[in-house]
N, C-alpha and C positions, 0 to 999 in steps of 0.2 A: 472287127473294132467296134463301129456304130454301130454294131448289128448286138451286140452287148452290152454299148453303152443303152441301146434302147431298153433292150432288156430289164437292164438293173433300174433304169430310173420309170419301168413299169412300177420292178415288185419293190425299191424301196416304199411308197407307203403305204402296201400291198402290210411290208414288216413296218414299218414304224406303227401302223395298227393295230398290229396283232401283238406288235410291244406296250402299246398304249394300255390294251387289252389287258394283257396280264399284268402288265405295273397295279393298273386299278383297281384288277382282282385280287389282287396282293393284299393290295389297302383296305377294301374292300370287304374282303372275307379274315383279315386280321381279328382275329380275338379280344374279347376286353379279356386285360390280363392283372388287374387288380381285382380284392375282396368282393363275392359279393355284397352288394348295396341295395338302398333304396333309390329313385326317380320320383318324384313330383310331378305331376303336368297340374299347374293353378289351372281353376277355373278363370276360360276366358282369353288362355296364354295362347300367342301367337307363333308358328311354326319356327320362325325366326328364332326366336326368346326361347324356346326350344330347341332347337339346334344350336342355340349359344349355350348354350348350358352345356348339355350334353357335352362341347367338345372343353366346353371352360372344363369340368370335369372327370377330363379323359375317356370317357367313357365312348366314346367313339375315333378314329384315327384322322378323320374327313370332312369338317363340318360341307367344305363343297359338294365332295363326291355324297354326302347323304342330302346333301338337296335333293340335286340332281336325281337321284333313285326315288325319294320320296314325290319329284314331280312326274316320273317316268311310272311310276305302281299308281298315279293317283293316290293318292295317299296324305299328299300334306295339311289335307283341312278335316284327316278322319283321325286325327289322334285324341283321346280322351281323357277329360280331367282325371285326375287318382293318381295315388301312389304307387310303386310296378319294381318289383323284385327286377334286377337285373343281377346278374351273375355271370362269373369268372367266365370265359370261352364263350361267350356270345359273340358275336359278329355284327354286321350295323344292321343289316335286312333282320334280325332276328329280334335285334333292341326296336327296331320302327313298330314289328309286326304285335312287340309288347302293349307298346302302347298305343297300339289300331288297337287290336284284339283282345290282349289280357284282362283278365281279371284286378279291378286296385286290390289293393292290400285292404281289407275293412278292421276297423275300430267297432269293436262292439263300448257298446253304452249304455250306463243302466239309466233308468227316468224312475226315479220312486215312486211311488204314490203319493198325494197329497201333498207334492211341486209344485208350485205356482211359475206360469211362464220366466218370471224374472231367477229365479233356482236354477230351471232348465236351460236357459239360454247359459250362465256360467257355469254349466256342466259338458254342456260343448263346447265353448270355449276350451274349459282348462282342457280337454279330451281332444282340440285343436281338426273340432267337425267341424265349426265356422261360429265366426264370430257374434259375440252378445248382442252387440248394435245392430246387428245383421240382424239378428233373428229376431228381434224383441217390432222391428220395422214391421218384418214379416208377419209376425202375429197381427200387427193391429193392419195391416193391407186391407184392405176392402174388397178384394177379388178374394184372400182368403177367408176371412168371415166371409162370403155369401156360400163356401162349401160346405159352413156348419150351420146356415140354412136358418138362422136367427136376427133380431136385433142384437146387436151389440157390439161395445167395444173394440173388441177383440177376438182370438180365438183360444182364450184362457178359457181351460176347463175339458176341453176336446182334444189337447194333446196327451194321447193314453199312454199312461206311464207302464215301461216297458223295453226289455229289452235289445234293444237299437242295432244295425250294424250298417258306421255309415262310412266311408273313406274321409280321409283325411281332407281338409277344406270342403266340402263339401255345398255346396249353395244354398242359402239360408230359406230358402221358397221349398229347397226339394225336400227340407228338413222337415218343418211347417205340415208341407202336405202330407208326406211317410206318414205321421202321425197323426191325423187330420184323419188318415182312407182306414189307421190302423182302429183308432176310434168305433168308425163305421162300420167294419168290420165285427167289432167285438158287441155294439149295442143292436147288430143287424134282426136277432131273434127276442130282443126285450119286446114288450107290448107297453108302450108307454100310455096308453090310451084307459090303464087299465086305475093310473092316479086322477085328483082332481086339478093336479098339474098342466103345463102342455109341455115339451119335452125339453125347450129351454130352461125353465125355473124348476124340473125332477131336475136338471145336472146342475144348476145352481145349489140347491139343495142338497145334493151331493155331496156336494165340492166343501159346504160346510160341518156336514157330518164327519168328512175325512179329514176334517183337522179338528175336530172335535175330540175324538177318542183313539189310543194307540189298541185299546182292546176290541176286534175284530166283532166282539160276539155283540159288545154293545152299539151295533151299528142300526139296528130295528128298534131297536129304544129309542136311542137320542134323534132319530127324521120321525119316529110318535111323538116325543116332547115336541120339536120344529113343530110338528102339523099340530099340532093340536095348540100350540100358541097363535100358527095363521087362522088357524077357526077363533079361535077368539079375540081377531082383533087382536093382538096382545104384542107388541118389540121383539124379537126374537134374541137383542141384545148379547149375539153371540160375539166376546172378543176378535176372531181369527179375523172377521169381514170386517172391524174396525184395524184392524194391524194393517191388511192389503190396504184399504183405502188411502194410509200413509206410508206403504210399502218403499217407496223409491228414497224418503225422509227419514223413515224407520230405525234407531239404530240400536232395538234387539232389548227398550225398556217400553214397556205399556205404559202412562202416565192417565189420572185424572183427567185431564187439560186435554187426549186426545177421546177421552171418551163424549169428550163437550163436543168436540171441533166433528162440523156436518161436512158430509161427502156423500157419496154416496154409495158405501158401504159400510157405513156407523150407521148401527142396525140396533145403537144403545140412543140416538136421534131420530130415527127414522121407523115406518112402521111396512110394516113387510118384507120382502127380499130384496139383495142390492142389488145393481144395476145390471151385475154380470158374475158368472164363476167365479170363485176366490183363490183353486186350483186346480187343479187335475186327479179329478176322484177316482177310487177303482172300479170296477166291473161291480164289487163287493156293496161300494156305499150307492150307487146307484142303485140297484135290486131292494133296498133295502130302503129308498126313497119311495122305491115301487109297491116294495108288500115290508112297511113298518108293524112296530109292534103294537098290539091293541091296548091303550093305557087311559089310564088319565091323567101322570106326571105333564108338568112344567114348568118345572125344574128340575137342576141338578148341579153338584159340585164335586169337587175333583177330591177324589182318597187318595191323592198324590204319589200313587203307583202308576194312572192310566184309567183306571177303573173309577167310575163315579156313587154315589147317590142319589137315588131318586127320587122326589117328593110331588104331591101333588097340591100341597098350601103354602102361600111365601111363611107362613109360620113353623114351619116342618123344617122349611130350608134352612132358612137363619138358625134354628136347633144346629142343622145339618154343617152350616157353616161355621157355628162355634167349636162343633168337635173336632170340626177335619181343616180348618183352615186355621183358627187363631190356634188351636192347642200346637203350642211346640212339639210336645213329644208325638202328637200321630204324623210331624209331617217331616220330624228329623231322620236323617236318612232313610227318607225313599225316595225313588226315583221309578217313571214308567219306565225305564229300560230296565227295571227288574222284571217288569212284566213278561209272564210264561202265558204265549198266544194257543 
């Protein structure tokens, strides 16, 4: 009897351990029984918060066991920010592996040519990539500005317009640097030495050219107009630069008072180029400044359909303004949106 007691005493912990192991195995490998869903790990979010939210959403069956497993496998600090797919039937180990080694769901977002950093910030915020406030802050960050190798108040002009894929809630710094890196890749083969402007000045003028026409074929001609003006020490008198200088207080209606307001971007009140780019120019606009059309035009006026009439003298310019802008018949029903590219 005593011998049996001793044996049972020795075996009891073993059986208890086996029971606990089986119990925890059942819990650990208990599959997520809900519908396929997504789970977002927020930038800078610690393991405890991630663990708590997984349990709250019933994606894991035991938060404490999930904690022990993550600690045992040394994965507590290896969870990556992003949005991940969590599918029906996944157990806790597979869910942890997904958050550590899985590929986040990426959101495709298109940045059109000619958008400025304020417009880009809103596009990114609307697509839940990053916040507008954080994006603008990073655009003005000195470490990011250092990446463009120019004296500038921001990285405006170097946020290359293209279609990107970002995870939701990507840190703004990562987004800004990705766009700058793509810009550098796209212009790497261009010869900026062929221009009478330095590289930054080329980007400034290219951004103005981009904003001035909806007709791609006109870019070299418009670039030539502005280069002719600069050569003659004439003011550029470009509406888009004036608008950019008051952008954060601009309501969409350019008035005479705005043209008289002195800013670092009002080319009606200042000579030469504005302080910096006013938008993200396309590669075609940059190339247009590097290889402008050779002509003697120094004026142009809109034909109200996205194209322009170019003239070499002020007298001819006034005639064009009279015909295309003051004649209601030539303005009625026309839009640059109807322009065939």
